C-alpha positions in Angstrom: 31.3 15.6 9.4 29.1 14.8 12.4 25.6 16.3 12.5 25.1 18.4 15.6 22.1 17.8 17.9 20.7 19.7 20.8 21.7 18.7 24.3 19.6 16.7 26.8 17.5 15.1 24.1 17.4 11.5 23.1 18.3 11.2 19.5 16.2 9.2 17.0 17.1 8.8 13.4 14.3 7.7 11.0 15.2 6.5 7.5 12.6 7.0 4.8 10.1 9.9 4.5 6.9 8.0 3.4 3.8 7.4 5.5 5.7 5.3 8.0 8.7 7.6 8.4 6.7 10.8 8.7 4.3 9.1 11.1 7.1 8.0 13.4 9.0 11.3 13.1 5.8 13.4 13.8 4.9 11.5 17.0 8.5 11.4 18.4 9.0 15.1 17.7 5.8 15.9 19.6 7.2 13.9 22.5 10.3 16.1 22.6 12.7 13.8 21.0 15.5 15.1 18.8 14.4 13.4 15.6 16.2 13.5 12.3 14.4 12.1 9.2 16.7 11.1 6.4 15.2 10.8 2.9 17.2 9.4 -0.1 15.0 11.3 -2.6 14.7 15.0 -3.2 11.2 15.2 -1.7 9.5 13.7 1.4 6.8 11.2 0.5 8.6 8.2 -1.0 6.3 6.5 -3.6 3.5 9.0 -3.1 5.6 12.2 -3.4 4.3 14.6 -6.0 6.2 17.3 -7.9 6.0 19.8 -10.8 7.3 19.2 -14.3 9.5 21.9 -15.9 6.3 23.2 -17.5 4.6 23.6 -14.1 2.2 20.6 -14.4 1.6 18.4 -11.3 2.6 14.8 -11.6 3.1 11.9 -9.1 4.1 8.3 -9.0 0.6 6.9 -9.4 -2.8 7.7 -7.8 -3.4 6.3 -4.3 -6.9 5.8 -2.8 -8.0 6.3 0.7 -10.5 3.6 1.7 -13.1 3.8 4.4 -11.2 1.6 6.9 -8.2 4.1 6.9 -9.1 5.3 10.4 -5.6 6.3 11.5 -4.9 8.3 8.4 -8.3 10.1 8.7 -7.5 10.9 12.3 -4.1 12.4 11.2 -6.0 14.5 8.6 -8.2 15.8 11.4 -5.2 16.6 13.6 -3.5 18.5 10.7 -6.8 20.4 10.2 -6.6 20.0 6.4 -9.2 19.0 3.8 -7.4 17.1 1.1 -10.0 14.5 0.1 -12.8 14.2 -2.5 -16.1 12.7 -1.3 -16.3 9.0 -1.5 -16.7 8.0 -5.2 -18.2 5.1 -7.2 -15.9 3.0 -9.4 -16.1 0.7 -12.4 -14.2 -2.1 -14.0 -13.5 -2.6 -17.7 -12.2 -5.4 -20.0 -11.4 -5.2 -23.7 -15.1 -6.2 -24.2 -16.3 -3.0 -22.4 -17.8 -2.2 -19.0 -17.8 -5.2 -16.7 -18.7 -4.0 -13.2 -20.0 -0.9 -11.5 -19.6 -0.5 -7.7 -22.1 1.6 -5.8 -21.4 3.7 -2.6 -22.0 0.8 -0.3 -22.4 3.0 2.8 -25.5 4.5 1.2 -27.3 1.1 0.9 -29.2 -0.9 3.5 -26.6 -2.8 5.5 -26.4 -6.6 5.0 -24.4 -9.1 6.9 -20.8 -9.4 5.7 -20.0 -10.3 3.0 -23.5 -10.5 1.5 -23.7 -6.8 0.7 -20.6 -6.9 -1.5 -22.1 -9.7 -3.6 -25.7 -8.4 -3.7 -25.0 -4.7 -4.4 -22.1 -4.9 -6.9 -23.4 -4.5 -10.4 -21.9 -7.2 -12.6 -22.8 -6.5 -16.3 -21.7 -9.8 -17.8 -20.7 -12.3 -15.2 -23.4 -15.0 -14.8 -24.9 -15.7 -11.4 -23.7 -19.3 -11.5 -20.1 -18.1 -11.7 -20.6 -15.7 -8.8 -22.1 -18.4 -6.7 -19.0 -20.5 -7.2 -17.3 -18.2 -4.7 -19.4 -19.5 -1.8 -17.0 -22.3 -0.6 -14.3 -19.7 -0.5 -16.0 -18.0 2.4 -14.6 -20.7 4.7 -11.1 -19.4 4.0 -12.1 -15.9 5.1 -13.3 -17.4 8.4 -10.1 -19.5 8.8 -7.7 -16.7 7.9 -7.7 -14.5 11.0 -4.5 -12.6 10.4 -2.7 -14.6 13.1 0.8 -15.9 12.7 -0.5 -19.4 12.4 -2.9 -18.4 9.6 -0.3 -16.6 7.6 2.0 -19.7 7.8 -0.9 -22.0 6.8 -1.8 -20.0 3.7 1.4 -18.3 2.6 3.0 -21.3 1.0 0.4 -21.6 -1.7 -0.6 -19.2 -4.5 -3.8 -17.3 -4.6 -4.7 -19.1 -7.8 -4.2 -22.5 -6.2 -6.4 -21.5 -3.3 -9.2 -20.3 -5.5 -9.0 -23.5 -7.6 -9.0 -25.7 -4.5 -12.2 -24.1 -3.4 -14.0 -24.5 -6.7 -14.0 -20.9 -7.9 -15.1 -20.9 -11.6 -12.5 -20.1 -14.2 -14.6 -17.1 -15.4 -15.1 -15.7 -11.9 -11.4 -16.0 -11.2 -10.4 -14.4 -14.6 -13.0 -11.6 -14.5 -13.2 -10.8 -10.7 -10.6 -12.2 -8.4 -7.5 -11.8 -10.6 -8.3 -8.2 -11.5 -8.6 -7.5 -7.7 -5.2 -9.1 -7.1 -3.6 -7.1 -10.0 -4.7 -3.8 -8.6 -4.6 -4.7 -4.9 -1.4 -6.8 -4.6 -0.1 -5.7 -8.0 0.6 -9.2 -9.3 -1.3 -12.1 -11.0 -2.7 -14.8 -8.8 0.0 -17.4 -9.6 2.5 -14.9 -8.1 0.6 -13.9 -5.0 0.6 -15.5 -1.6 -2.8 -16.9 -0.7 -2.4 -15.4 2.8 -1.8 -11.9 1.4 -4.7 -12.3 -1.0 -7.1 -13.2 1.8 -5.8 -10.4 4.1 -6.1 -7.8 1.3 -9.6 -9.0 0.1 -11.0 -9.1 3.6 -9.6 -5.7 4.7 -10.6 -3.7 1.6 -13.8 -5.5 0.4 -15.4 -8.2 2.6 -15.1 -7.4 6.3 -17.8 -4.8 6.3 -20.2 -3.7 3.5 -18.8 -0.1 3.3 -15.1 -1.0 3.3 -14.7 -0.8 -0.5 -15.9 2.9 -0.5 -12.9 5.0 -1.4 -12.0 8.7 -1.7 -9.1 10.4 -3.4 -6.7 13.2 -2.9 -7.8 16.5 -4.5 -4.3 17.0 -5.8 -1.0 15.2 -5.4 -0.6 13.6 -2.0 2.8 15.3 -1.7 1.2 18.8 -2.0 -2.1 18.2 -0.3 -1.0 16.1 2.7 2.7 15.8 3.0 3.6 19.5 2.7 1.4 20.6 5.6 2.5 17.5 7.6 6.2 18.3 7.1 5.4 21.9 8.3 3.9 20.5 11.5 6.9 18.2 12.0 9.3 21.1 11.6 7.3 23.2 14.0 7.8 20.5 16.5 11.6 20.7 15.9 11.8 17.6 13.8 14.4 17.8 11.1 13.8 16.4 7.6 16.8 16.1 5.4 16.4 15.1 1.7 19.1 13.7 -0.6 20.5 11.6 2.3 21.1 8.0 1.1 22.2 5.7 3.9 25.5 4.0 3.1 26.2 2.2 6.4 25.5 2.0 10.1 27.8 2.2 13.2 27.6 -0.8 15.5 28.1 0.0 19.2 28.4 -2.4 22.1 25.6 -4.6 23.3 23.8 -4.9 20.0 23.0 -1.2 19.4 23.4 0.9 16.4 24.9 4.2 17.5 24.9 6.1 14.2 23.7 6.2 10.6 26.2 7.0 7.8 25.2 8.9 4.7 28.3 9.4 2.7 30.6 11.6 4.7 27.9 12.5 7.2 27.3 10.7 10.5 24.0 11.0 12.4 24.3 9.8 15.9 21.4 7.9 17.3 20.0 6.5 20.5 17.4 4.7 18.5 16.9 4.0 14.8 13.7 3.5 12.8 13.9 2.1 9.2 10.8 3.2 7.3 11.7 2.3 3.7 10.3 -0.2 1.2 11.7 -3.6 0.5 13.8 -2.4 -2.4 15.2 0.5 -0.4 16.0 -1.7 2.6 17.8 -4.2 0.4 20.0 -1.4 -1.0 20.9 -0.3 2.5 21.8 -3.9 3.5 23.9 -4.3 0.4 26.1 -1.4 1.4 26.4 -2.3 5.1 28.6 -5.1 6.5 27.0 -4.7 9.9 23.5 -5.4 8.6 24.8 -8.2 6.4 26.2 -10.0 9.4 22.6 -10.6 10.7 20.6 -13.4 9.1 17.3 -11.4 9.4 18.7 -8.7 7.1 20.5 -11.1 4.7 17.2 -13.0 4.3 15.6 -9.8 2.8 17.3 -11.0 -0.4 14.5 -13.5 -0.7 11.9 -10.7 -1.0 11.0 -8.9 -4.2 9.1 -5.9 -5.5 6.9 -5.0 -8.5 7.3 -2.6 -11.3 4.8 0.2 -11.8 4.3 2.5 -14.8 2.5 5.8 -14.2 1.3 7.8 -17.3 -0.5 11.1 -17.2 -2.1 12.5 -20.4 -3.3 15.9 -21.3 -5.8 15.7 -24.1 -7.1 18.4 -26.4 -10.8 18.0 -25.7 -13.2 17.0 -23.0 -14.0 13.3 -22.7 -17.0 12.2 -20.7 -15.6 9.5 -18.4 -18.6 7.9 -16.6 -16.9 7.4 -13.2 -13.8 9.0 -11.9 -11.9 5.8 -10.9 -11.7 2.7 -13.0 -9.8 -0.7 -12.9 -9.1 -2.7 -16.0 -8.1 -6.3 -16.8 -7.5 -8.5 -19.8 -5.5 -5.9 -21.9 -2.0 -7.1 -21.1 -0.9 -10.5 -19.8 -0.1 -10.5 -16.1 -0.7 -6.7 -15.9 -3.5 -4.8 -14.4 -4.2 -1.1 -14.7 -6.3 1.8 -13.5 -7.4 5.1 -14.9 -8.6 8.2 -13.2 -10.5 11.3 -14.4 -8.4 14.1 -12.9 -10.8 16.8 -14.2 -13.2 15.4 -11.5 -10.7 14.4 -8.8 -8.1 17.2 -8.8 -8.9 20.8 -8.0 -6.4 22.2 -10.4 -8.0 20.5 -13.4 -11.6 21.3 -12.8 -11.5 24.2 -15.4 -9.0 22.5 -17.8 -10.3 22.9 -21.4 -9.2 19.3 -22.2 -9.1 16.0 -20.4 -6.5 15.1 -17.9 -6.3 11.3 -17.2 -3.9 9.3 -15.1 -3.3 5.7 -16.2 -1.3 3.4 -13.8 0.0 0.0 -14.8 0.9 -2.6 -12.1 3.2 -5.6 -12.6 4.4 -3.6 -15.6 7.8 -5.2 -16.1 7.3 -5.8 -19.8 6.2 -2.2 -20.4 8.9 -0.3 -18.6 11.5 -0.8 -21.4 9.2 0.8 -24.0 10.0 4.3 -25.2 7.4 7.1 -24.5 6.6 7.1 -28.2 5.3 3.5 -27.9 3.7 3.9 -24.5 1.4 6.9 -25.4 -0.4 5.3 -28.3 -0.8 2.1 -26.4 -2.4 3.9 -23.5 -4.7 5.7 -25.9 -5.8 2.5 -27.5 -6.5 0.9 -24.1 -8.5 4.0 -22.9 -10.5 3.9 -26.2 -11.5 0.3 -25.6 -13.1 1.5 -22.3 -14.3 5.0 -23.3 -14.6 5.2 -27.1 -14.4 9.0 -27.2 -10.6 8.7 -26.5 -10.2 7.6 -30.1 -10.8 11.1 -31.3 -8.5 12.9 -28.9 -5.0 14.3 -29.5 -2.5 14.1 -26.7 -1.0 17.6 -26.2 1.3 16.7 -23.3 2.2 13.7 -21.3 4.2 12.4 -18.3 5.6 8.9 -18.1 7.1 7.8 -14.8 8.8 4.4 -14.7 9.0 2.9 -11.2 11.1 -0.3 -11.2 10.8 -2.5 -8.1 8.4 0.1 -6.5 5.8 -1.8 -4.5 6.0 -4.8 -2.2 5.5 -8.2 -3.7 3.8 -10.6 -1.3 5.0 -13.7 -3.2 4.2 -17.3 -2.0 6.5 -18.2 0.8 7.7 -14.6 1.5 6.1 -14.3 4.9 8.9 -16.1 6.7 11.4 -13.4 5.5 9.3 -10.3 6.3 10.7 -8.5 9.3 8.8 -7.7 12.5 8.9 -4.2 14.1 11.6 -5.3 16.6 15.0 -6.5 15.3 18.0 -8.2 16.9 19.5 -4.8 17.4 18.1 -3.5 20.7 17.5 0.0 19.4 16.5 -0.6 15.8 12.9 -0.8 14.8 11.2 -1.5 11.4 8.1 0.0 9.8 6.4 0.0 6.4 3.6 -1.8 4.5 5.7 -5.0 4.3 6.4 -5.3 8.0 4.7 -8.1 10.0 2.2 -6.8 12.5 -1.2 -7.9 13.7 -3.2 -4.7 13.1 -4.8 -6.1 9.9 -4.6 -3.0 7.8 -3.0 -2.7 4.3 -1.2 -0.3 2.0 -0.9 3.3 3.1 -2.8 2.8 6.3 -0.6 -0.1 7.3 2.6 1.9 6.5 1.3 4.8 8.7 0.3 2.4 11.5 3.6 0.6 11.6 5.3 4.0 11.7 3.4 4.8 14.9 4.1 1.3 16.3 7.8 1.7 15.6 7.7 5.1 17.4 6.0 3.4 20.4 8.8 0.8 20.5 11.4 3.5 20.5 9.6 5.2 23.4 9.5 1.9 25.3 13.2 1.5 24.7 14.2 5.1 25.5 11.8 5.6 28.4 10.5 9.1 27.5 7.1 10.4 26.3 3.6 9.1 25.7 2.9 6.5 23.1 0.9 7.2 20.0 -2.7 6.0 20.0 -3.2 3.4 17.2 -6.9 3.0 16.3 -7.7 -0.7 15.7 -9.6 -1.8 12.6 -13.3 -2.2 13.0 -14.2 -5.4 14.8 -15.5 -8.4 12.8 -19.3 -8.6 12.6 -20.8 -10.8 15.3 -21.6 -13.7 12.9 -17.9 -13.7 11.7 -16.7 -13.6 15.3 -18.8 -16.6 16.2 -17.7 -18.5 13.1 -14.1 -17.8 13.8 -14.4 -18.9 17.4 -16.0 -22.2 16.3 -13.4 -22.7 13.6 -10.5 -22.2 16.0 -12.1 -24.7 18.4 -12.6 -27.3 15.7 -9.1 -26.8 14.5 -7.6 -27.3 18.0 -9.6 -30.5 18.4 -8.4 -31.7 15.0 -4.8 -30.9 15.8 -5.2 -32.9 19.1 -6.6 -36.0 17.4 -4.3 -35.9 14.4 -1.2 -33.8 15.3 0.9 -32.8 12.3 -1.0 -35.1 10.1 -1.7 -32.7 7.2 0.8 -30.7 5.3 0.1 -27.1 6.4 
């Protein structure tokens, strides 16, 4: 059947109901467009959708932080007039040897020029000063990598591990600081991460400004606390959100336009289309569509990959005093990083829980996903006990294990050339998501939301109706960074003039 639509409205079909898709749909609905949002799953939200178990317990596909630079998401929260977040929290880092690092609330400390505050105020428990000082030569790369297309192409062909080695980072600093950050920030070990992505992620979350690493958390599942009221606003603006609609093909019209999206027997006519799905979801759509397969840009997505995640939630029989609510861990499993969260502190519904509720999320968890729950639960308990010994004496009275194969974007070395920009070779098809190439500079959930707004703006440009969404830029570089980058660009241009194409990029 053909889905019916109101008369005299331009029709936009958005595919994927995560941060990007909801962002695009919300803005276009407010501008009077007839917007239909198609979601393959049963709930809006994509990877951050939460739901209830049969026993009525809240679970979700991992915990997601909201860092201080997330200006556009925080503006959305203000627009929705909701209060879903905890205060900014401190965090810590553990290895099998115990506590390694505690991070303060950087915004509460006297500001120092970037990135000095990050190095001075972070409380390393074991890492010697001489190892920390070995990172100083790496500061040049943070000046040289300015998020431009040229910088991405310069650094994307090598691994993060190669980069750190070239610039003299000590083995211990890499093993105990940089690789753990990569495992929980880019979800892969350094030898599998693009150096460009590593620099972009580290600069945005940690090094651009002293307070950037400060993070807050949702006081429940993101699906319930944020996406549910957001969906209500979209529906009030006459946007339609249809779950359980998996795209099977597209309809090609004349002059390089897609005129419809096919979901099984349903056809959704479109004047513009926005894809807002992850790499894995987009590859599945391409695999089922001859029309998309005919374009090299979509075939090339076969060169991109994604990373497995394992999300475990435990309900324990007694209270465990977890020193800080959010914690990252390294050194427990080869090539795998993990985090754990005290949900008694973070989530409203567990404040009065008689026992402990803890979320444990493993990234790059490909070797763990095949394990049965009966093997996973004692493994998680052992890992937790190495960090907080009280967990040795607890009994697990309930649990949730969520396996997420190919769930998050993998920014592998050499992948940049295959990432898609917002505009495609189809005149009316636009892309969004945390893996899309843009110059905003944000990462993760904030980038997904920003690219959703940017895709909506491109649809408005194409269709010629409505006002564009306002996208807040990231905070400007500090003055000394701006000066250093200007000098570096000048010297690089001079070098390229004198010795054009001399060095391998």
